[in-house]
mmJSON file of the N, C-alpha and C atoms, coordinates in Angstrom:
{"data_MODEL":{"atom_site":{
"group_PDB":["ATOM","ATOM","ATOM","ATOM","ATOM","ATOM","ATOM","ATOM","ATOM","ATOM","ATOM","ATOM","ATOM","ATOM","ATOM","ATOM","ATOM","ATOM","ATOM","ATOM","ATOM","ATOM","ATOM","ATOM","ATOM","ATOM","ATOM","ATOM","ATOM","ATOM","ATOM","ATOM","ATOM","ATOM","ATOM","ATOM","ATOM","ATOM","ATOM","ATOM","ATOM","ATOM","ATOM","ATOM","ATOM","ATOM","ATOM","ATOM","ATOM","ATOM","ATOM","ATOM","ATOM","ATOM","ATOM","ATOM","ATOM","ATOM","ATOM","ATOM","ATOM","ATOM","ATOM","ATOM","ATOM","ATOM","ATOM","ATOM","ATOM","ATOM","ATOM","ATOM","ATOM","ATOM","ATOM","ATOM","ATOM","ATOM","ATOM","ATOM","ATOM","ATOM","ATOM","ATOM","ATOM","ATOM","ATOM","ATOM","ATOM","ATOM","ATOM","ATOM","ATOM","ATOM","ATOM","ATOM","ATOM","ATOM","ATOM","ATOM","ATOM","ATOM","ATOM","ATOM","ATOM","ATOM","ATOM","ATOM","ATOM","ATOM","ATOM","ATOM","ATOM","ATOM","ATOM","ATOM","ATOM","ATOM","ATOM","ATOM","ATOM","ATOM","ATOM","ATOM","ATOM","ATOM","ATOM","ATOM","ATOM","ATOM","ATOM","ATOM","ATOM","ATOM","ATOM","ATOM","ATOM","ATOM","ATOM","ATOM","ATOM","ATOM","ATOM","ATOM","ATOM","ATOM","ATOM","ATOM","ATOM","ATOM","ATOM","ATOM","ATOM","ATOM","ATOM","ATOM","ATOM","ATOM","ATOM","ATOM","ATOM","ATOM","ATOM","ATOM","ATOM","ATOM","ATOM","ATOM","ATOM","ATOM","ATOM","ATOM","ATOM","ATOM","ATOM","ATOM","ATOM","ATOM","ATOM","ATOM","ATOM","ATOM","ATOM","ATOM","ATOM","ATOM","ATOM","ATOM","ATOM","ATOM","ATOM","ATOM","ATOM","ATOM","ATOM","ATOM","ATOM","ATOM","ATOM","ATOM","ATOM","ATOM","ATOM","ATOM","ATOM","ATOM","ATOM","ATOM","ATOM","ATOM","ATOM","ATOM","ATOM","ATOM","ATOM","ATOM","ATOM","ATOM","ATOM","ATOM","ATOM","ATOM","ATOM","ATOM","ATOM","ATOM","ATOM","ATOM","ATOM","ATOM","ATOM","ATOM","ATOM","ATOM","ATOM","ATOM","ATOM","ATOM","ATOM","ATOM"],
"id":[1,2,3,4,5,6,7,8,9,10,11,12,13,14,15,16,17,18,19,20,21,22,23,24,25,26,27,28,29,30,31,32,33,34,35,36,37,38,39,40,41,42,43,44,45,46,47,48,49,50,51,52,53,54,55,56,57,58,59,60,61,62,63,64,65,66,67,68,69,70,71,72,73,74,75,76,77,78,79,80,81,82,83,84,85,86,87,88,89,90,91,92,93,94,95,96,97,98,99,100,101,102,103,104,105,106,107,108,109,110,111,112,113,114,115,116,117,118,119,120,121,122,123,124,125,126,127,128,129,130,131,132,133,134,135,136,137,138,139,140,141,142,143,144,145,146,147,148,149,150,151,152,153,154,155,156,157,158,159,160,161,162,163,164,165,166,167,168,169,170,171,172,173,174,175,176,177,178,179,180,181,182,183,184,185,186,187,188,189,190,191,192,193,194,195,196,197,198,199,200,201,202,203,204,205,206,207,208,209,210,211,212,213,214,215,216,217,218,219,220,221,222,223,224,225,226,227,228,229,230,231,232,233,234,235,236,237,238,239,240],
"type_symbol":["N","C","C","N","C","C","N","C","C","N","C","C","N","C","C","N","C","C","N","C","C","N","C","C","N","C","C","N","C","C","N","C","C","N","C","C","N","C","C","N","C","C","N","C","C","N","C","C","N","C","C","N","C","C","N","C","C","N","C","C","N","C","C","N","C","C","N","C","C","N","C","C","N","C","C","N","C","C","N","C","C","N","C","C","N","C","C","N","C","C","N","C","C","N","C","C","N","C","C","N","C","C","N","C","C","N","C","C","N","C","C","N","C","C","N","C","C","N","C","C","N","C","C","N","C","C","N","C","C","N","C","C","N","C","C","N","C","C","N","C","C","N","C","C","N","C","C","N","C","C","N","C","C","N","C","C","N","C","C","N","C","C","N","C","C","N","C","C","N","C","C","N","C","C","N","C","C","N","C","C","N","C","C","N","C","C","N","C","C","N","C","C","N","C","C","N","C","C","N","C","C","N","C","C","N","C","C","N","C","C","N","C","C","N","C","C","N","C","C","N","C","C","N","C","C","N","C","C","N","C","C","N","C","C","N","C","C","N","C","C"],
"label_atom_id":["N","CA","C","N","CA","C","N","CA","C","N","CA","C","N","CA","C","N","CA","C","N","CA","C","N","CA","C","N","CA","C","N","CA","C","N","CA","C","N","CA","C","N","CA","C","N","CA","C","N","CA","C","N","CA","C","N","CA","C","N","CA","C","N","CA","C","N","CA","C","N","CA","C","N","CA","C","N","CA","C","N","CA","C","N","CA","C","N","CA","C","N","CA","C","N","CA","C","N","CA","C","N","CA","C","N","CA","C","N","CA","C","N","CA","C","N","CA","C","N","CA","C","N","CA","C","N","CA","C","N","CA","C","N","CA","C","N","CA","C","N","CA","C","N","CA","C","N","CA","C","N","CA","C","N","CA","C","N","CA","C","N","CA","C","N","CA","C","N","CA","C","N","CA","C","N","CA","C","N","CA","C","N","CA","C","N","CA","C","N","CA","C","N","CA","C","N","CA","C","N","CA","C","N","CA","C","N","CA","C","N","CA","C","N","CA","C","N","CA","C","N","CA","C","N","CA","C","N","CA","C","N","CA","C","N","CA","C","N","CA","C","N","CA","C","N","CA","C","N","CA","C","N","CA","C","N","CA","C","N","CA","C","N","CA","C","N","CA","C","N","CA","C","N","CA","C","N","CA","C"],
"label_alt_id":[null,null,null,null,null,null,null,null,null,null,null,null,null,null,null,null,null,null,null,null,null,null,null,null,null,null,null,null,null,null,null,null,null,null,null,null,null,null,null,null,null,null,null,null,null,null,null,null,null,null,null,null,null,null,null,null,null,null,null,null,null,null,null,null,null,null,null,null,null,null,null,null,null,null,null,null,null,null,null,null,null,null,null,null,null,null,null,null,null,null,null,null,null,null,null,null,null,null,null,null,null,null,null,null,null,null,null,null,null,null,null,null,null,null,null,null,null,null,null,null,null,null,null,null,null,null,null,null,null,null,null,null,null,null,null,null,null,null,null,null,null,null,null,null,null,null,null,null,null,null,null,null,null,null,null,null,null,null,null,null,null,null,null,null,null,null,null,null,null,null,null,null,null,null,null,null,null,null,null,null,null,null,null,null,null,null,null,null,null,null,null,null,null,null,null,null,null,null,null,null,null,null,null,null,null,null,null,null,null,null,null,null,null,null,null,null,null,null,null,null,null,null,null,null,null,null,null,null,null,null,null,null,null,null,null,null,null,null,null,null],
"label_comp_id":["MET","MET","MET","THR","THR","THR","GLN","GLN","GLN","MET","MET","MET","ARG","ARG","ARG","LEU","LEU","LEU","HIS","HIS","HIS","LEU","LEU","LEU","THR","THR","THR","PHE","PHE","PHE","PRO","PRO","PRO","GLU","GLU","GLU","GLU","GLU","GLU","ARG","ARG","ARG","VAL","VAL","VAL","ARG","ARG","ARG","GLU","GLU","GLU","PRO","PRO","PRO","ILE","ILE","ILE","VAL","VAL","VAL","TYR","TYR","TYR","GLU","GLU","GLU","ILE","ILE","ILE","CYS","CYS","CYS","LYS","LYS","LYS","ASN","ASN","ASN","PHE","PHE","PHE","PRO","PRO","PRO","VAL","VAL","VAL","VAL","VAL","VAL","VAL","VAL","VAL","ASN","ASN","ASN","ILE","ILE","ILE","ARG","ARG","ARG","ARG","ARG","ARG","ALA","ALA","ALA","ASP","ASP","ASP","ILE","ILE","ILE","SER","SER","SER","ASP","ASP","ASP","ASP","ASP","ASP","SER","SER","SER","GLY","GLY","GLY","TRP","TRP","TRP","MET","MET","MET","GLU","GLU","GLU","LEU","LEU","LEU","GLU","GLU","GLU","MET","MET","MET","ASP","ASP","ASP","GLY","GLY","GLY","ASP","ASP","ASP","LEU","LEU","LEU","PRO","PRO","PRO","ASP","ASP","ASP","LEU","LEU","LEU","GLU","GLU","GLU","ARG","ARG","ARG","THR","THR","THR","VAL","VAL","VAL","ALA","ALA","ALA","TYR","TYR","TYR","LEU","LEU","LEU","ARG","ARG","ARG","ASP","ASP","ASP","ARG","ARG","ARG","GLY","GLY","GLY","ILE","ILE","ILE","VAL","VAL","VAL","VAL","VAL","VAL","ALA","ALA","ALA","PRO","PRO","PRO","ILE","ILE","ILE","GLU","GLU","GLU","LYS","LYS","LYS","SER","SER","SER","ILE","ILE","ILE","LEU","LEU","LEU","GLU","GLU","GLU","GLY","GLY","GLY"],
"label_asym_id":["A","A","A","A","A","A","A","A","A","A","A","A","A","A","A","A","A","A","A","A","A","A","A","A","A","A","A","A","A","A","A","A","A","A","A","A","A","A","A","A","A","A","A","A","A","A","A","A","A","A","A","A","A","A","A","A","A","A","A","A","A","A","A","A","A","A","A","A","A","A","A","A","A","A","A","A","A","A","A","A","A","A","A","A","A","A","A","A","A","A","A","A","A","A","A","A","A","A","A","A","A","A","A","A","A","A","A","A","A","A","A","A","A","A","A","A","A","A","A","A","A","A","A","A","A","A","A","A","A","A","A","A","A","A","A","A","A","A","A","A","A","A","A","A","A","A","A","A","A","A","A","A","A","A","A","A","A","A","A","A","A","A","A","A","A","A","A","A","A","A","A","A","A","A","A","A","A","A","A","A","A","A","A","A","A","A","A","A","A","A","A","A","A","A","A","A","A","A","A","A","A","A","A","A","A","A","A","A","A","A","A","A","A","A","A","A","A","A","A","A","A","A","A","A","A","A","A","A","A","A","A","A","A","A","A","A","A","A","A","A"],
"label_entity_id":["1","1","1","1","1","1","1","1","1","1","1","1","1","1","1","1","1","1","1","1","1","1","1","1","1","1","1","1","1","1","1","1","1","1","1","1","1","1","1","1","1","1","1","1","1","1","1","1","1","1","1","1","1","1","1","1","1","1","1","1","1","1","1","1","1","1","1","1","1","1","1","1","1","1","1","1","1","1","1","1","1","1","1","1","1","1","1","1","1","1","1","1","1","1","1","1","1","1","1","1","1","1","1","1","1","1","1","1","1","1","1","1","1","1","1","1","1","1","1","1","1","1","1","1","1","1","1","1","1","1","1","1","1","1","1","1","1","1","1","1","1","1","1","1","1","1","1","1","1","1","1","1","1","1","1","1","1","1","1","1","1","1","1","1","1","1","1","1","1","1","1","1","1","1","1","1","1","1","1","1","1","1","1","1","1","1","1","1","1","1","1","1","1","1","1","1","1","1","1","1","1","1","1","1","1","1","1","1","1","1","1","1","1","1","1","1","1","1","1","1","1","1","1","1","1","1","1","1","1","1","1","1","1","1","1","1","1","1","1","1"],
"label_seq_id":[1,1,1,2,2,2,3,3,3,4,4,4,5,5,5,6,6,6,7,7,7,8,8,8,9,9,9,10,10,10,11,11,11,12,12,12,13,13,13,14,14,14,15,15,15,16,16,16,17,17,17,18,18,18,19,19,19,20,20,20,21,21,21,22,22,22,23,23,23,24,24,24,25,25,25,26,26,26,27,27,27,28,28,28,29,29,29,30,30,30,31,31,31,32,32,32,33,33,33,34,34,34,35,35,35,36,36,36,37,37,37,38,38,38,39,39,39,40,40,40,41,41,41,42,42,42,43,43,43,44,44,44,45,45,45,46,46,46,47,47,47,48,48,48,49,49,49,50,50,50,51,51,51,52,52,52,53,53,53,54,54,54,55,55,55,56,56,56,57,57,57,58,58,58,59,59,59,60,60,60,61,61,61,62,62,62,63,63,63,64,64,64,65,65,65,66,66,66,67,67,67,68,68,68,69,69,69,70,70,70,71,71,71,72,72,72,73,73,73,74,74,74,75,75,75,76,76,76,77,77,77,78,78,78,79,79,79,80,80,80],
"pdbx_PDB_ins_code":[null,null,null,null,null,null,null,null,null,null,null,null,null,null,null,null,null,null,null,null,null,null,null,null,null,null,null,null,null,null,null,null,null,null,null,null,null,null,null,null,null,null,null,null,null,null,null,null,null,null,null,null,null,null,null,null,null,null,null,null,null,null,null,null,null,null,null,null,null,null,null,null,null,null,null,null,null,null,null,null,null,null,null,null,null,null,null,null,null,null,null,null,null,null,null,null,null,null,null,null,null,null,null,null,null,null,null,null,null,null,null,null,null,null,null,null,null,null,null,null,null,null,null,null,null,null,null,null,null,null,null,null,null,null,null,null,null,null,null,null,null,null,null,null,null,null,null,null,null,null,null,null,null,null,null,null,null,null,null,null,null,null,null,null,null,null,null,null,null,null,null,null,null,null,null,null,null,null,null,null,null,null,null,null,null,null,null,null,null,null,null,null,null,null,null,null,null,null,null,null,null,null,null,null,null,null,null,null,null,null,null,null,null,null,null,null,null,null,null,null,null,null,null,null,null,null,null,null,null,null,null,null,null,null,null,null,null,null,null,null],
"Cartn_x":[-24.602,-23.395,-22.989,-21.704,-21.133,-20.267,-20.19,-19.303,-18.269,-17.034,-15.947,-15.413,-15.132,-14.444,-13.076,-12.023,-10.673,-9.754,-8.79,-7.702,-6.454,-5.864,-4.673,-3.472,-2.373,-1.127,-0.088,0.483,1.412,2.855,3.691,5.121,5.737,6.893,7.547,7.659,7.971,8.175,6.884,5.728,4.446,3.728,4.226,3.521,3.301,4.246,4.148,3.428,3.022,2.339,0.848,0.238,-1.191,-2.077,-2.055,-2.757,-4.258,-4.891,-6.344,-6.688,-5.903,-6.108,-6.008,-4.998,-4.813,-5.996,-6.525,-7.707,-8.876,-9.155,-10.301,-10.151,-8.94,-8.689,-8.774,-8.307,-8.149,-9.216,-10.062,-11.069,-12.428,-13.5,-14.843,-15.418,-14.773,-15.226,-15.334,-16.182,-16.331,-15.577,-14.693,-13.818,-14.205,-14.253,-14.518,-13.476,-12.632,-11.633,-12.322,-12.337,-13.005,-12.056,-10.836,-9.809,-8.461,-7.467,-6.125,-5.096,-3.903,-2.758,-1.541,-1.007,0.11,1.268,2.456,3.654,4.673,5.875,6.894,7.366,7.247,7.819,6.815,5.553,4.547,3.16,2.178,0.824,-0.212,-1.42,-2.549,-3.787,-4.779,-6.003,-7.159,-8.292,-9.528,-10.337,-10.686,-11.279,-12.556,-13.583,-14.781,-14.757,-15.057,-15.146,-16.471,-17.164,-18.411,-18.197,-18.773,-18.682,-19.112,-18.995,-19.286,-18.162,-18.507,-17.542,-16.288,-16.395,-15.164,-14.246,-14.828,-14.03,-13.359,-14.076,-13.495,-12.348,-12.539,-11.486,-10.246,-10.438,-9.293,-8.577,-9.338,-8.739,-7.903,-8.413,-7.662,-6.387,-6.495,-5.307,-4.269,-4.72,-3.819,-3.081,-3.818,-3.199,-2.153,-2.5,-1.552,-0.329,-0.53,0.602,1.545,1.016,1.823,2.531,2.336,2.995,2.214,0.966,0.116,-0.581,-0.55,-1.218,-2.694,-3.546,-4.994,-5.664,-6.448,-7.19,-8.639,-9.593,-10.992,-11.291,-12.178,-12.69,-14.062,-14.217,-15.506,-16.423,-17.706,-18.667,-18.8,-18.876,-19.092,-20.583,-20.917,-22.316,-23.034,-22.336,-22.948,-23.301,-22.6,-22.879,-24.118,-24.534,-25.717,-25.341],
"Cartn_y":[68.127,67.934,69.279,69.522,70.775,70.479,71.455,71.312,72.426,72.054,73.02,72.891,74.035,74.055,74.67,73.931,74.335,74.316,75.223,75.215,74.77,73.664,73.117,73.376,73.831,74.003,73.093,72.216,71.199,71.625,71.548,71.773,70.544,70.73,69.662,68.354,68.438,67.216,66.449,67.02,66.343,65.901,66.297,66.038,64.546,63.717,62.285,61.483,62.129,61.423,61.267,60.166,59.927,60.652,61.966,62.777,62.522,62.47,62.252,60.878,59.877,58.545,58.602,59.286,59.388,60.087,61.127,61.819,60.842,60.151,59.238,58.087,57.639,56.512,56.933,58.146,58.545,59.473,60.034,60.988,60.632,60.794,60.476,61.636,61.912,62.973,62.389,63.018,62.641,63.675,63.203,64.082,64.032,65.205,65.313,66.253,65.73,66.568,67.268,68.584,69.361,69.748,70.104,70.458,70.193,69.924,69.712,69.867,70.236,70.291,69.906,68.732,68.203,67.926,68.371,68.062,67.427,67.188,66.547,67.429,68.747,69.623,70.528,70.514,71.335,70.861,71.394,71.031,71.804,71.832,72.441,71.596,71.749,70.983,71.781,71.762,72.292,71.098,71.137,69.989,70.399,69.569,69.722,68.61,68.963,67.964,68.137,67.027,67.005,66.202,66.695,65.978,66.868,66.345,67.146,68.166,69.351,70.443,70.074,69.425,69.061,68.141,67.211,66.314,67.08,68.021,68.847,69.694,70.26,71.083,70.248,69.025,68.136,67.765,67.574,67.261,68.422,69.637,70.823,70.968,70.75,70.829,69.785,68.587,67.535,67.982,68.539,69.009,70.076,71.03,72.101,71.559,70.592,69.964,69.267,68.819,68.158,69.163,70.461,71.483,71.917,71.503,71.877,73.187,74.122,75.41,75.212,75.546,75.36,76.72,77.025,78.289,77.985,78.642,78.423,79.001,78.354,78.878,79.45,80.706,81.36,81.092,80.89,80.757,82.086,82.019,83.247,83.555,84.784,85.195,84.38,84.018,83.259,81.837,81.279,79.917,79.857,80.959,80.955,81.255],
"Cartn_z":[21.291,20.516,19.902,19.889,19.401,18.185,17.272,16.129,16.148,15.861,15.707,14.292,13.68,12.394,12.648,12.299,12.649,11.441,11.46,10.486,11.239,10.788,11.422,10.518,11.108,10.378,11.013,10.193,10.679,10.447,11.478,11.274,10.591,10.032,9.268,10.048,11.333,12.111,12.401,12.105,12.361,11.08,9.923,8.664,8.427,8.767,8.474,9.567,10.632,11.721,11.423,11.851,11.598,12.62,12.579,13.583,13.585,12.418,12.362,12.944,12.615,13.196,14.719,15.23,16.681,17.343,16.7,17.241,17.337,16.224,16.186,17.179,17.388,18.299,19.765,20.078,21.471,22.032,21.164,21.627,21.042,21.827,21.323,20.496,19.364,18.465,17.057,16.24,14.84,14.018,13.146,12.373,10.899,10.274,8.847,8.25,7.366,6.697,5.53,5.572,4.524,3.39,3.722,2.743,3.386,2.541,3.082,1.972,2.377,1.481,2.311,2.019,2.788,1.832,2.19,1.419,2.362,1.878,2.718,3.862,3.713,4.739,5.446,5.044,5.729,5.321,5.99,5.622,6.409,5.853,6.548,6.272,7.14,7.007,7.595,6.905,7.471,7.941,9.209,9.875,10.583,10.477,11.299,12.336,13.553,14.619,15.346,15.546,16.304,17.582,18.666,19.934,21.073,22.271,23.46,23.643,24.088,24.198,24.994,26.15,26.875,26.064,25.293,24.464,23.323,22.727,21.672,22.213,23.387,23.989,24.308,24.786,25.053,23.759,22.689,21.394,20.889,21.0,20.577,21.419,22.708,23.575,23.158,22.817,22.354,21.086,20.133,18.89,19.166,20.008,20.331,21.058,21.932,22.628,21.656,20.524,19.502,18.581,18.83,18.029,16.805,16.715,15.582,15.923,14.997,15.188,14.865,15.812,15.666,15.704,14.66,14.595,14.221,14.868,14.503,13.124,12.408,11.139,11.422,11.146,11.375,10.19,10.464,9.39,8.667,7.368,6.608,6.584,6.25,6.163,5.091,4.014,2.938,3.352,4.32,4.774,5.667,6.181,7.038,8.402],
"occupancy":[1.0,1.0,1.0,1.0,1.0,1.0,1.0,1.0,1.0,1.0,1.0,1.0,1.0,1.0,1.0,1.0,1.0,1.0,1.0,1.0,1.0,1.0,1.0,1.0,1.0,1.0,1.0,1.0,1.0,1.0,1.0,1.0,1.0,1.0,1.0,1.0,1.0,1.0,1.0,1.0,1.0,1.0,1.0,1.0,1.0,1.0,1.0,1.0,1.0,1.0,1.0,1.0,1.0,1.0,1.0,1.0,1.0,1.0,1.0,1.0,1.0,1.0,1.0,1.0,1.0,1.0,1.0,1.0,1.0,1.0,1.0,1.0,1.0,1.0,1.0,1.0,1.0,1.0,1.0,1.0,1.0,1.0,1.0,1.0,1.0,1.0,1.0,1.0,1.0,1.0,1.0,1.0,1.0,1.0,1.0,1.0,1.0,1.0,1.0,1.0,1.0,1.0,1.0,1.0,1.0,1.0,1.0,1.0,1.0,1.0,1.0,1.0,1.0,1.0,1.0,1.0,1.0,1.0,1.0,1.0,1.0,1.0,1.0,1.0,1.0,1.0,1.0,1.0,1.0,1.0,1.0,1.0,1.0,1.0,1.0,1.0,1.0,1.0,1.0,1.0,1.0,1.0,1.0,1.0,1.0,1.0,1.0,1.0,1.0,1.0,1.0,1.0,1.0,1.0,1.0,1.0,1.0,1.0,1.0,1.0,1.0,1.0,1.0,1.0,1.0,1.0,1.0,1.0,1.0,1.0,1.0,1.0,1.0,1.0,1.0,1.0,1.0,1.0,1.0,1.0,1.0,1.0,1.0,1.0,1.0,1.0,1.0,1.0,1.0,1.0,1.0,1.0,1.0,1.0,1.0,1.0,1.0,1.0,1.0,1.0,1.0,1.0,1.0,1.0,1.0,1.0,1.0,1.0,1.0,1.0,1.0,1.0,1.0,1.0,1.0,1.0,1.0,1.0,1.0,1.0,1.0,1.0,1.0,1.0,1.0,1.0,1.0,1.0,1.0,1.0,1.0,1.0,1.0,1.0,1.0,1.0,1.0,1.0,1.0,1.0],
"B_iso_or_equiv":[0.0,0.0,0.0,0.0,0.0,0.0,0.0,0.0,0.0,0.0,0.0,0.0,0.0,0.0,0.0,0.0,0.0,0.0,0.0,0.0,0.0,0.0,0.0,0.0,0.0,0.0,0.0,0.0,0.0,0.0,0.0,0.0,0.0,0.0,0.0,0.0,0.0,0.0,0.0,0.0,0.0,0.0,0.0,0.0,0.0,0.0,0.0,0.0,0.0,0.0,0.0,0.0,0.0,0.0,0.0,0.0,0.0,0.0,0.0,0.0,0.0,0.0,0.0,0.0,0.0,0.0,0.0,0.0,0.0,0.0,0.0,0.0,0.0,0.0,0.0,0.0,0.0,0.0,0.0,0.0,0.0,0.0,0.0,0.0,0.0,0.0,0.0,0.0,0.0,0.0,0.0,0.0,0.0,0.0,0.0,0.0,0.0,0.0,0.0,0.0,0.0,0.0,0.0,0.0,0.0,0.0,0.0,0.0,0.0,0.0,0.0,0.0,0.0,0.0,0.0,0.0,0.0,0.0,0.0,0.0,0.0,0.0,0.0,0.0,0.0,0.0,0.0,0.0,0.0,0.0,0.0,0.0,0.0,0.0,0.0,0.0,0.0,0.0,0.0,0.0,0.0,0.0,0.0,0.0,0.0,0.0,0.0,0.0,0.0,0.0,0.0,0.0,0.0,0.0,0.0,0.0,0.0,0.0,0.0,0.0,0.0,0.0,0.0,0.0,0.0,0.0,0.0,0.0,0.0,0.0,0.0,0.0,0.0,0.0,0.0,0.0,0.0,0.0,0.0,0.0,0.0,0.0,0.0,0.0,0.0,0.0,0.0,0.0,0.0,0.0,0.0,0.0,0.0,0.0,0.0,0.0,0.0,0.0,0.0,0.0,0.0,0.0,0.0,0.0,0.0,0.0,0.0,0.0,0.0,0.0,0.0,0.0,0.0,0.0,0.0,0.0,0.0,0.0,0.0,0.0,0.0,0.0,0.0,0.0,0.0,0.0,0.0,0.0,0.0,0.0,0.0,0.0,0.0,0.0,0.0,0.0,0.0,0.0,0.0,0.0],
"pdbx_formal_charge":[null,null,null,null,null,null,null,null,null,null,null,null,null,null,null,null,null,null,null,null,null,null,null,null,null,null,null,null,null,null,null,null,null,null,null,null,null,null,null,null,null,null,null,null,null,null,null,null,null,null,null,null,null,null,null,null,null,null,null,null,null,null,null,null,null,null,null,null,null,null,null,null,null,null,null,null,null,null,null,null,null,null,null,null,null,null,null,null,null,null,null,null,null,null,null,null,null,null,null,null,null,null,null,null,null,null,null,null,null,null,null,null,null,null,null,null,null,null,null,null,null,null,null,null,null,null,null,null,null,null,null,null,null,null,null,null,null,null,null,null,null,null,null,null,null,null,null,null,null,null,null,null,null,null,null,null,null,null,null,null,null,null,null,null,null,null,null,null,null,null,null,null,null,null,null,null,null,null,null,null,null,null,null,null,null,null,null,null,null,null,null,null,null,null,null,null,null,null,null,null,null,null,null,null,null,null,null,null,null,null,null,null,null,null,null,null,null,null,null,null,null,null,null,null,null,null,null,null,null,null,null,null,null,null,null,null,null,null,null,null],
"auth_seq_id":[1,1,1,2,2,2,3,3,3,4,4,4,5,5,5,6,6,6,7,7,7,8,8,8,9,9,9,10,10,10,11,11,11,12,12,12,13,13,13,14,14,14,15,15,15,16,16,16,17,17,17,18,18,18,19,19,19,20,20,20,21,21,21,22,22,22,23,23,23,24,24,24,25,25,25,26,26,26,27,27,27,28,28,28,29,29,29,30,30,30,31,31,31,32,32,32,33,33,33,34,34,34,35,35,35,36,36,36,37,37,37,38,38,38,39,39,39,40,40,40,41,41,41,42,42,42,43,43,43,44,44,44,45,45,45,46,46,46,47,47,47,48,48,48,49,49,49,50,50,50,51,51,51,52,52,52,53,53,53,54,54,54,55,55,55,56,56,56,57,57,57,58,58,58,59,59,59,60,60,60,61,61,61,62,62,62,63,63,63,64,64,64,65,65,65,66,66,66,67,67,67,68,68,68,69,69,69,70,70,70,71,71,71,72,72,72,73,73,73,74,74,74,75,75,75,76,76,76,77,77,77,78,78,78,79,79,79,80,80,80],
"auth_comp_id":["MET","MET","MET","THR","THR","THR","GLN","GLN","GLN","MET","MET","MET","ARG","ARG","ARG","LEU","LEU","LEU","HIS","HIS","HIS","LEU","LEU","LEU","THR","THR","THR","PHE","PHE","PHE","PRO","PRO","PRO","GLU","GLU","GLU","GLU","GLU","GLU","ARG","ARG","ARG","VAL","VAL","VAL","ARG","ARG","ARG","GLU","GLU","GLU","PRO","PRO","PRO","ILE","ILE","ILE","VAL","VAL","VAL","TYR","TYR","TYR","GLU","GLU","GLU","ILE","ILE","ILE","CYS","CYS","CYS","LYS","LYS","LYS","ASN","ASN","ASN","PHE","PHE","PHE","PRO","PRO","PRO","VAL","VAL","VAL","VAL","VAL","VAL","VAL","VAL","VAL","ASN","ASN","ASN","ILE","ILE","ILE","ARG","ARG","ARG","ARG","ARG","ARG","ALA","ALA","ALA","ASP","ASP","ASP","ILE","ILE","ILE","SER","SER","SER","ASP","ASP","ASP","ASP","ASP","ASP","SER","SER","SER","GLY","GLY","GLY","TRP","TRP","TRP","MET","MET","MET","GLU","GLU","GLU","LEU","LEU","LEU","GLU","GLU","GLU","MET","MET","MET","ASP","ASP","ASP","GLY","GLY","GLY","ASP","ASP","ASP","LEU","LEU","LEU","PRO","PRO","PRO","ASP","ASP","ASP","LEU","LEU","LEU","GLU","GLU","GLU","ARG","ARG","ARG","THR","THR","THR","VAL","VAL","VAL","ALA","ALA","ALA","TYR","TYR","TYR","LEU","LEU","LEU","ARG","ARG","ARG","ASP","ASP","ASP","ARG","ARG","ARG","GLY","GLY","GLY","ILE","ILE","ILE","VAL","VAL","VAL","VAL","VAL","VAL","ALA","ALA","ALA","PRO","PRO","PRO","ILE","ILE","ILE","GLU","GLU","GLU","LYS","LYS","LYS","SER","SER","SER","ILE","ILE","ILE","LEU","LEU","LEU","GLU","GLU","GLU","GLY","GLY","GLY"],
"auth_asym_id":["A","A","A","A","A","A","A","A","A","A","A","A","A","A","A","A","A","A","A","A","A","A","A","A","A","A","A","A","A","A","A","A","A","A","A","A","A","A","A","A","A","A","A","A","A","A","A","A","A","A","A","A","A","A","A","A","A","A","A","A","A","A","A","A","A","A","A","A","A","A","A","A","A","A","A","A","A","A","A","A","A","A","A","A","A","A","A","A","A","A","A","A","A","A","A","A","A","A","A","A","A","A","A","A","A","A","A","A","A","A","A","A","A","A","A","A","A","A","A","A","A","A","A","A","A","A","A","A","A","A","A","A","A","A","A","A","A","A","A","A","A","A","A","A","A","A","A","A","A","A","A","A","A","A","A","A","A","A","A","A","A","A","A","A","A","A","A","A","A","A","A","A","A","A","A","A","A","A","A","A","A","A","A","A","A","A","A","A","A","A","A","A","A","A","A","A","A","A","A","A","A","A","A","A","A","A","A","A","A","A","A","A","A","A","A","A","A","A","A","A","A","A","A","A","A","A","A","A","A","A","A","A","A","A","A","A","A","A","A","A"],
"auth_atom_id":["N","CA","C","N","CA","C","N","CA","C","N","CA","C","N","CA","C","N","CA","C","N","CA","C","N","CA","C","N","CA","C","N","CA","C","N","CA","C","N","CA","C","N","CA","C","N","CA","C","N","CA","C","N","CA","C","N","CA","C","N","CA","C","N","CA","C","N","CA","C","N","CA","C","N","CA","C","N","CA","C","N","CA","C","N","CA","C","N","CA","C","N","CA","C","N","CA","C","N","CA","C","N","CA","C","N","CA","C","N","CA","C","N","CA","C","N","CA","C","N","CA","C","N","CA","C","N","CA","C","N","CA","C","N","CA","C","N","CA","C","N","CA","C","N","CA","C","N","CA","C","N","CA","C","N","CA","C","N","CA","C","N","CA","C","N","CA","C","N","CA","C","N","CA","C","N","CA","C","N","CA","C","N","CA","C","N","CA","C","N","CA","C","N","CA","C","N","CA","C","N","CA","C","N","CA","C","N","CA","C","N","CA","C","N","CA","C","N","CA","C","N","CA","C","N","CA","C","N","CA","C","N","CA","C","N","CA","C","N","CA","C","N","CA","C","N","CA","C","N","CA","C","N","CA","C","N","CA","C","N","CA","C","N","CA","C","N","CA","C","N","CA","C","N","CA","C","N","CA","C"],
"pdbx_PDB_model_num":[1,1,1,1,1,1,1,1,1,1,1,1,1,1,1,1,1,1,1,1,1,1,1,1,1,1,1,1,1,1,1,1,1,1,1,1,1,1,1,1,1,1,1,1,1,1,1,1,1,1,1,1,1,1,1,1,1,1,1,1,1,1,1,1,1,1,1,1,1,1,1,1,1,1,1,1,1,1,1,1,1,1,1,1,1,1,1,1,1,1,1,1,1,1,1,1,1,1,1,1,1,1,1,1,1,1,1,1,1,1,1,1,1,1,1,1,1,1,1,1,1,1,1,1,1,1,1,1,1,1,1,1,1,1,1,1,1,1,1,1,1,1,1,1,1,1,1,1,1,1,1,1,1,1,1,1,1,1,1,1,1,1,1,1,1,1,1,1,1,1,1,1,1,1,1,1,1,1,1,1,1,1,1,1,1,1,1,1,1,1,1,1,1,1,1,1,1,1,1,1,1,1,1,1,1,1,1,1,1,1,1,1,1,1,1,1,1,1,1,1,1,1,1,1,1,1,1,1,1,1,1,1,1,1,1,1,1,1,1,1]
}}}
């Protein structure tokens, strides 16, 4: 099992959509929201996802296809 830590940036047209629900329903990955800030016109989220690498890659492709900007979060030296 692999873990990805991602920073998601949502455009205005996607803020009201249940993206996390859609991920959990359509992909065999475990999602953990670490931080988020969502308003009516924009939003961002730090997300951890656990799963098999091909499933994680398909999930990231799905997010990008929906217009969500996906960037990896690198572990800091302090985190280990």
